[in-house]
C-alpha positions as CSV (number, residue, x, y, z in Angstrom):
1,M,104.4,63.0,80.9
2,S,102.5,66.1,79.5
3,E,104.2,68.6,77.4
4,N,103.8,71.3,80.1
5,T,105.5,69.0,82.6
6,G,108.4,68.5,80.1
7,L,108.7,72.2,79.6
8,L,108.7,72.8,83.3
9,D,111.5,70.2,83.7
10,L,113.6,72.1,81.2
11,A,112.9,75.5,82.9
12,V,114.0,73.9,86.2
13,E,117.2,72.5,84.6
14,A,118.0,75.9,83.2
15,A,117.3,77.8,86.4
16,L,119.3,75.4,88.5
17,M,122.2,75.5,86.1
18,A,122.4,79.3,86.0
19,G,121.9,79.7,89.7
20,G,124.7,77.3,90.5
21,M,127.0,79.2,88.1
22,L,126.1,82.6,89.7
23,L,126.7,81.2,93.2
24,E,130.1,80.1,92.1
25,R,130.9,83.6,90.8
26,V,129.9,85.1,94.1
27,G,132.4,82.8,95.8
28,H,135.1,84.2,93.5
29,G,134.6,87.8,94.6
30,A,133.2,91.0,93.1
31,E,132.3,91.3,89.4
32,L,134.9,93.3,87.5
33,E,132.9,94.4,84.5
34,I,129.8,96.5,85.4
35,T,127.9,98.8,83.1
36,S,124.5,100.5,83.3
37,K,121.4,100.3,81.1
38,S,118.4,102.7,81.3
39,T,119.9,104.9,84.0
40,P,123.2,105.0,86.0
41,T,121.5,103.1,88.8
42,D,120.3,100.3,86.4
43,L,123.3,98.1,86.6
44,V,124.3,95.0,84.5
45,S,127.4,92.8,85.0
46,E,129.2,90.1,83.1
47,A,127.4,87.7,85.5
48,D,124.1,88.7,83.9
49,T,125.2,88.2,80.4
50,A,127.1,84.9,81.1
51,S,124.0,83.5,82.9
52,E,121.8,84.5,80.0
53,R,124.2,83.1,77.4
54,A,124.4,79.7,79.3
55,I,120.6,79.5,79.5
56,R,120.1,80.3,75.9
57,E,122.7,77.7,74.8
58,L,120.9,75.0,76.8
59,L,117.4,75.9,75.4
60,V,118.6,76.2,71.8
61,K,120.2,72.7,72.1
62,R,117.0,71.1,73.6
63,R,114.4,73.1,71.7
64,P,115.8,74.9,68.7
65,A,112.4,75.8,67.2
66,D,111.4,77.9,70.2
67,G,111.7,81.7,70.5
68,F,113.8,83.4,73.2
69,L,113.4,86.7,75.1
70,G,116.1,87.6,77.6
71,E,116.6,90.7,79.8
72,E,120.1,91.3,78.6
73,G,119.1,91.7,75.0
74,A,119.2,88.2,73.6
75,G,116.1,87.6,71.4
76,A,115.1,85.3,68.6
77,E,111.8,84.5,66.9
78,G,110.8,80.8,66.9
79,S,108.7,78.7,64.7
80,S,107.1,76.5,67.4
81,G,104.7,79.0,68.8
82,L,106.6,79.0,72.2
83,T,108.9,81.6,73.6
84,W,111.2,81.3,76.6
85,V,111.2,84.4,78.8
86,V,114.3,84.6,80.9
87,D,115.7,86.9,83.7
88,P,119.2,85.4,84.1
89,L,119.9,87.4,87.3
90,D,116.9,89.1,88.9
91,G,118.3,91.4,91.6
92,T,121.5,92.4,89.9
93,V,122.2,95.3,92.3
94,N,121.8,93.0,95.3
95,F,124.2,90.6,93.6
96,L,126.8,93.3,93.0
97,F,126.6,94.7,96.5
98,G,126.9,91.3,98.2
99,I,123.3,91.2,99.4
100,P,122.1,87.5,99.2
101,H,118.7,88.3,97.6
102,W,118.7,87.5,93.9
103,C,117.5,84.7,91.7
104,V,117.1,83.2,88.2
105,S,113.7,83.2,86.5
106,V,112.9,81.0,83.5
107,A,109.5,80.7,81.9
108,V,108.0,79.6,78.6
109,R,104.9,81.0,77.1
110,D,102.5,80.6,74.2
111,E,99.9,82.9,72.7
112,H,97.7,82.5,75.7
113,G,100.3,83.3,78.4
114,T,102.8,81.4,80.5
115,L,102.8,77.7,80.3
116,A,105.5,76.8,82.8
117,G,108.0,78.6,85.0
118,A,110.8,78.2,87.5
119,V,112.3,80.7,89.9
120,Y,115.5,79.5,91.7
121,D,117.0,81.2,94.8
122,P,120.5,79.8,95.1
123,N,121.2,81.6,98.4
124,R,118.4,79.7,100.2
125,D,118.3,76.8,97.8
126,E,114.6,77.3,97.2
127,L,113.1,76.4,93.8
128,F,109.6,77.7,93.0
129,T,107.7,76.0,90.1
130,A,104.4,75.9,88.4
131,H,102.8,75.0,85.1
132,R,99.5,75.9,83.7
133,D,97.8,72.6,84.5
134,G,99.3,71.9,87.9
135,P,99.9,73.3,91.4
136,A,102.6,75.8,92.5
137,K,105.3,74.3,94.6
138,C,108.4,75.2,96.5
139,L,111.3,72.7,96.8
140,G,113.6,73.7,99.6
141,P,116.1,72.2,102.1
142,D,113.2,70.8,104.1
143,G,111.4,69.2,101.2
144,T,108.6,70.1,98.8
145,V,105.6,72.3,99.8
146,E,102.5,72.8,97.6
147,L,101.6,76.5,97.6
148,S,98.1,77.5,98.2
149,L,96.2,80.1,100.2
150,D,95.3,77.6,102.9
151,A,99.0,76.4,103.2
152,A,100.5,79.9,103.3
153,A,102.3,80.1,106.6
154,G,102.3,83.8,107.1
155,A,99.2,85.1,105.3
156,A,97.3,86.4,108.3
157,A,95.8,89.2,106.2
158,G,95.2,86.9,103.3
159,Q,93.1,84.7,105.5
160,G,91.2,87.4,107.3
161,G,91.1,90.2,104.8
162,D,92.3,92.8,107.3
163,L,94.4,95.3,105.3
164,A,95.8,96.8,108.6
165,T,97.7,93.5,109.3
166,A,98.9,93.0,105.7
167,M,102.7,92.8,104.9
168,V,103.1,94.3,101.5
169,A,106.1,94.1,99.1
170,T,106.9,96.5,96.3
171,G,109.8,97.7,94.1
172,L,111.0,101.1,92.9
173,A,111.8,102.2,89.4
174,Y,115.3,103.4,88.3
175,D,113.9,106.6,86.9
176,A,113.9,109.4,89.5
177,E,110.6,111.0,88.3
178,V,108.8,107.7,88.5
179,R,110.3,107.1,92.0
180,A,108.8,110.4,93.2
181,A,105.4,109.3,92.0
182,Q,105.8,105.9,93.7
183,A,106.8,107.6,96.9
184,A,103.5,109.4,97.0
185,V,101.7,106.1,96.7
186,L,103.8,104.5,99.5
187,A,103.1,107.5,101.7
188,E,99.4,106.7,101.4
189,L,99.8,103.0,101.8
190,A,102.2,102.9,104.8
191,P,99.7,104.1,107.5
192,R,97.1,101.5,106.3
193,V,99.1,98.3,106.4
194,R,101.3,96.4,108.8
195,D,104.5,97.2,107.0
196,I,106.1,97.5,103.6
197,R,109.2,95.6,102.2
198,R,111.4,96.5,99.2
199,F,114.0,93.8,98.7
200,G,114.9,94.3,95.1
201,S,113.9,91.2,93.2
202,A,110.5,91.1,91.5
203,A,110.6,87.4,90.8
204,L,111.3,86.6,94.5
205,D,108.6,89.1,95.6
206,L,106.1,87.2,93.6
207,T,107.1,83.7,94.8
208,W,107.3,84.9,98.4
209,T,103.8,86.2,98.1
210,A,102.7,82.8,96.9
211,M,104.6,81.3,99.8
212,G,102.7,83.5,102.3
213,R,105.8,85.5,103.4
214,Y,104.0,88.6,102.0
215,D,100.3,89.2,101.9
216,A,100.4,91.3,98.7
217,Y,102.9,92.6,96.2
218,F,102.7,95.4,93.6
219,E,105.3,97.1,91.4
220,R,105.4,99.4,88.4
221,T,107.9,99.3,85.5
222,V,108.3,95.5,85.7
223,K,109.2,93.7,82.4
224,P,108.0,90.3,81.1
225,W,111.1,88.6,82.2
226,D,110.7,89.9,85.8
227,I,107.3,88.4,86.3
228,A,106.6,85.6,83.7
229,A,107.5,82.7,86.0
230,G,106.6,84.3,89.3
231,A,103.1,85.5,88.3
232,L,102.2,81.9,87.1
233,V,103.4,80.6,90.5
234,C,101.0,83.1,92.2
235,E,98.1,82.2,90.0
236,R,98.5,78.5,90.6
237,A,98.7,79.1,94.3
238,G,95.3,80.8,94.2
239,L,96.3,84.4,94.3
240,I,94.8,87.1,92.0
241,V,97.2,88.6,89.5
242,R,96.0,92.0,88.2
243,E,97.5,94.6,85.9
244,L,97.9,98.2,87.0
245,S,97.2,100.6,84.2
246,A,99.7,103.4,83.5
247,E,98.7,106.8,84.8
248,A,100.6,110.1,85.0
249,H,104.1,109.3,86.0
250,L,103.3,105.8,87.1
251,P,104.0,103.2,84.3
252,W,102.2,99.9,83.8
253,G,102.6,97.4,86.6
254,I,101.3,94.3,88.4
255,L,99.4,93.7,91.7
256,V,99.1,90.3,93.4
257,A,97.0,89.5,96.4
258,P,94.5,87.0,97.8
259,P,90.9,87.5,96.7
260,V,89.9,89.1,100.1
261,L,92.7,91.7,99.8
262,I,93.0,92.5,96.1
263,D,90.4,95.3,95.9
264,Q,91.5,97.0,99.1
265,V,95.1,97.2,97.9
266,A,94.1,98.2,94.4
267,E,92.1,101.1,95.7
268,I,95.3,102.6,97.1
269,V,98.0,101.5,94.6
270,G,96.0,101.2,91.4
C-alpha cells in the first residue's frame, strides 16, 4: 500500500466518523449553541466545533507529527511536512436550517499541494475520494463509480463545449459588498448558460462537478478547508482547476470546468 493510499484511508475514516456524528445530532433536533464569525450571517454551531475536535483527536492519535488546519480555529504546526486541512461541517447554514445539503471535508497536503482527500455527504451516503496518484471515485448506495469526463452522467456541456447548455454552480460571500459585486457577475452569466445553482456547500459543489451533476463551478472567498479535498477530486476526474485573481470587490476564488468550457466561463466570471 502506498503512503498516499494510507493517507486517503485515514481521511475517509475521519470523514465518515464525523459525518455519522453530525447525522446523529440532526436526529436529536436543532443546535442550541449558535454564534457568528466574520458577519452575522456567517454562522457556527457546537456541531462544527465538536466535529472538528473529534477529527483532530483521531488524526493526532494516528499521525502525531502532522500539522492541522481546521475551519473552526484549531491549528498546529507539524514536523512531518504534512498538514491536514479540515472543514468539519461544510454547509453550516444548511445544517442549522434543516436543509439536507452539507458534508465533511478532510484533506492532507504537502509542500506541492493536496495528497489525498475525502468529502462525505451523510444525507445521501456518498463518499468522494481521490489521491494524487489515483483516480477520483464516488462510493454511494449503488456502489463505486470512477469519476471522469467520459463517465460524467450529466455533463452535456462538458462533452460538447456549448456554454448555452451548461449548468453552473456558485456560492455567495457573507460580506454584503462582495455579494453586490458577485450579483453583477451573475447578471452577466445567467443569460448565457442553461441555469445557475447556489446550494451552499463548496466541497459538494466541487465533487458534484466532478460527478457531472454540474458542468462548471466557481466561487470567490473560498478558504483552503472548503476546497482542498474537492479540488483534488476534480483534478483527478480530468477537470481543470483554475484560480480566480482578486479584483475590485471580488476576492480570490476558484473555477472548475472541463477543458472545453474553462475559457468560456473564465471570460465571464474571471
